[in-house]
Backbone bond lengths (Angstrom), bond angles and torsions (degrees), N, CA, C in turn:
res aa  C-N    CA-C-N  psi(-1)  N-CA   C-N-CA  omega(-1)  CA-C   N-CA-C  phi
1 M - - - 1.450 - - 1.517 111.80 -
2 S 1.302 118.24 -9.80 1.452 120.25 -174.13 1.523 113.93 -67.23
3 K 1.339 119.16 -16.80 1.464 119.11 -179.95 1.525 111.96 -76.76
4 Y 1.327 117.95 -12.58 1.455 121.47 177.93 1.520 110.14 -101.04
5 P 1.333 117.31 147.27 1.462 120.06 175.32 1.532 110.37 -59.07
6 E 1.325 116.76 148.57 1.465 121.07 -177.02 1.530 112.30 -56.03
7 S 1.333 117.02 -37.98 1.467 119.43 -179.88 1.524 111.47 -62.79
8 V 1.321 117.14 -33.68 1.464 121.31 178.58 1.526 109.94 -69.19
9 V 1.322 116.75 -44.90 1.461 121.58 -179.59 1.525 110.61 -62.27
10 E 1.331 116.97 -42.55 1.471 120.92 -178.69 1.524 112.23 -62.52
11 E 1.316 117.00 -35.02 1.463 121.07 -177.16 1.523 113.54 -93.16
12 A 1.322 117.57 -8.10 1.465 120.98 -173.38 1.521 112.93 -60.06
13 A 1.310 118.29 -38.55 1.468 120.48 -177.72 1.521 111.94 -59.90
14 H 1.322 117.27 -28.64 1.467 120.35 -179.21 1.522 112.31 -75.20
15 T 1.333 117.27 -11.49 1.461 120.64 -179.71 1.523 112.11 -99.47
16 I 1.329 116.72 5.91 1.464 122.45 -177.10 1.525 108.89 -113.19
17 P 1.323 118.55 130.79 1.463 119.77 -179.92 1.529 113.66 -53.67
18 L 1.323 118.74 -34.06 1.465 120.79 179.18 1.526 112.40 -77.10
19 Q 1.338 117.29 -5.90 1.465 124.17 177.11 1.527 113.99 60.21
20 R 1.337 116.20 31.60 1.463 120.91 175.40 1.517 108.74 -157.78
21 L 1.334 114.81 158.78 1.460 120.26 174.74 1.513 109.17 -79.21
22 G 1.299 116.32 156.02 1.462 120.75 177.51 1.514 111.42 -70.31
23 R 1.311 115.44 154.75 1.464 121.88 178.53 1.524 109.38 -102.40
24 P 1.333 117.81 147.94 1.466 120.14 177.60 1.531 112.55 -54.04
25 A 1.319 117.60 -36.11 1.463 120.65 -179.79 1.528 111.48 -61.21
26 E 1.325 117.88 -30.87 1.462 120.37 -179.87 1.534 111.23 -68.55
27 I 1.313 116.83 -35.70 1.465 120.96 174.16 1.525 109.01 -67.39
28 A 1.323 116.46 -43.19 1.469 121.26 -178.99 1.523 111.24 -62.41
29 W 1.338 117.60 -38.91 1.465 120.01 179.56 1.526 110.85 -61.98
30 L 1.318 116.45 -42.52 1.462 119.83 179.21 1.530 110.63 -66.64
31 A 1.319 117.17 -45.14 1.466 120.56 178.83 1.528 110.95 -60.67
32 T 1.317 116.78 -39.92 1.470 121.24 179.02 1.518 110.61 -63.99
33 Y 1.319 116.63 -44.24 1.463 120.30 178.27 1.534 110.83 -59.10
34 L 1.320 115.94 -46.71 1.464 119.47 -177.87 1.521 112.35 -67.13
35 A 1.331 116.79 -29.95 1.460 120.90 -177.89 1.524 113.17 -84.98
36 C 1.323 117.78 -17.76 1.464 119.67 -176.41 1.536 110.36 -91.95
37 E 1.305 116.02 176.89 1.462 122.10 -177.93 1.529 112.25 -59.33
38 A 1.317 118.29 -32.48 1.469 121.39 -179.81 1.526 111.91 -61.90
39 G 1.325 118.12 -26.83 1.455 121.61 -179.31 1.514 114.34 -94.29
40 D 1.333 117.88 7.19 1.463 121.08 -176.80 1.527 113.73 -58.31
41 Y 1.305 118.95 -34.66 1.453 121.81 -175.07 1.528 111.91 -90.60
42 F 1.299 116.75 -1.84 1.459 122.32 -178.00 1.520 109.39 -85.48
43 S 1.333 116.58 124.05 1.465 119.24 177.63 1.519 110.36 -160.00
44 G 1.316 115.09 157.85 1.449 121.40 170.34 1.513 116.89 68.24
45 A 1.302 118.56 30.93 1.457 120.13 179.28 1.521 109.90 -134.64
46 V 1.319 115.16 156.69 1.461 121.53 174.11 1.517 107.00 -102.30
47 L 1.305 116.20 125.14 1.461 121.28 177.37 1.520 108.34 -103.99
48 T 1.302 116.36 124.49 1.457 121.18 178.75 1.517 107.78 -105.09
49 L 1.301 115.91 115.15 1.461 122.25 -177.71 1.530 107.40 -109.95
50 D 1.333 115.94 83.99 1.463 119.96 -172.64 1.525 113.82 -140.05
51 G 1.317 117.62 19.68 1.465 120.10 178.52 1.514 113.69 68.07
52 G 1.335 117.41 16.54 1.458 121.68 179.56 1.515 114.17 90.02
53 R 1.317 118.07 2.24 1.458 121.13 -174.63 1.523 113.20 -62.44
54 D 1.316 118.42 -43.50 1.454 121.63 -176.03 1.525 111.81 -58.72
55 N 1.302 117.48 -40.19 1.463 120.92 179.41 1.520 112.58 -79.80
56 W 1.313 116.70 -16.62 1.462 121.13 -174.57 1.521 112.23 -92.48
57 R 1.333 116.59 -43.00 1.456 119.37 -172.57 1.508 114.85 -131.32
58 G 1.310 119.41 -0.57 1.454 120.81 179.02 1.519 113.39 101.01
59 A 1.306 115.03 -174.98 1.463 121.92 -173.89 1.526 112.42 -65.14
60 W 1.341 115.22 155.91 1.463 122.32 178.67 1.511 108.11 -110.89
61 P 1.300 120.53 140.01 1.446 127.94 -3.71 1.519 110.87 -78.58
62 P 1.329 116.77 156.93 1.462 119.94 177.12 1.532 110.29 -59.25
63 Q 1.298 116.92 150.94 1.462 120.93 -178.87 1.525 112.92 -56.88
64 S 1.320 118.58 -27.42 1.463 120.79 179.66 1.521 112.17 -69.54
65 Y 1.340 118.52 -10.97 1.458 122.42 -179.48 1.525 113.51 -99.98
66 V 1.333 117.81 2.32 1.462 120.23 179.81 1.521 110.21 -125.68
67 D 1.328 115.71 150.99 1.461 120.07 177.27 1.529 110.13 -89.59
68 E 1.310 116.78 -173.20 1.458 121.35 -176.39 1.530 112.34 -62.08
69 A 1.333 116.71 -27.01 1.464 121.21 -179.80 1.526 112.07 -87.20
70 G 1.333 118.15 0.13 1.450 122.04 -179.57 1.516 113.84 85.12
71 E 1.338 117.18 8.52 1.458 121.98 179.38 1.526 109.95 -87.63
72 L 1.336 115.86 145.33 1.459 120.56 177.68 1.521 110.70 -65.57
73 V 1.322 115.94 139.61 1.461 120.71 176.08 1.518 108.85 -101.14
74 A 1.316 117.05 154.97 1.463 121.80 -174.96 1.528 111.95 -65.93
75 E 1.288 117.92 -39.33 1.462 121.99 -179.47 1.524 109.19 -124.90
76 A 1.297 115.01 139.21 1.469 119.57 178.98 1.516 110.18 -69.16
77 R 1.320 115.20 139.35 1.462 119.92 173.53 1.511 108.19 -86.00
78 R 1.272 116.85 126.79 1.471 120.33 -178.14 1.493 110.97 -109.54
């Protein structure tokens, strides 16, 4: 999370349908599934592990958090 300004991180949970940030263990569970025998037949897909945010509000970061060059800004423009 350190690549985002602190104000963005603090408000991020409010932009996710589950109303919380993901936990490292949730990433590990998916990686474990894909690496084990149960994931052998899984191929050719993109898995989005974001609490439903991408389908709810669009791509991350929101356009208000980037400047014209696509760089993150320190404070969101509202």
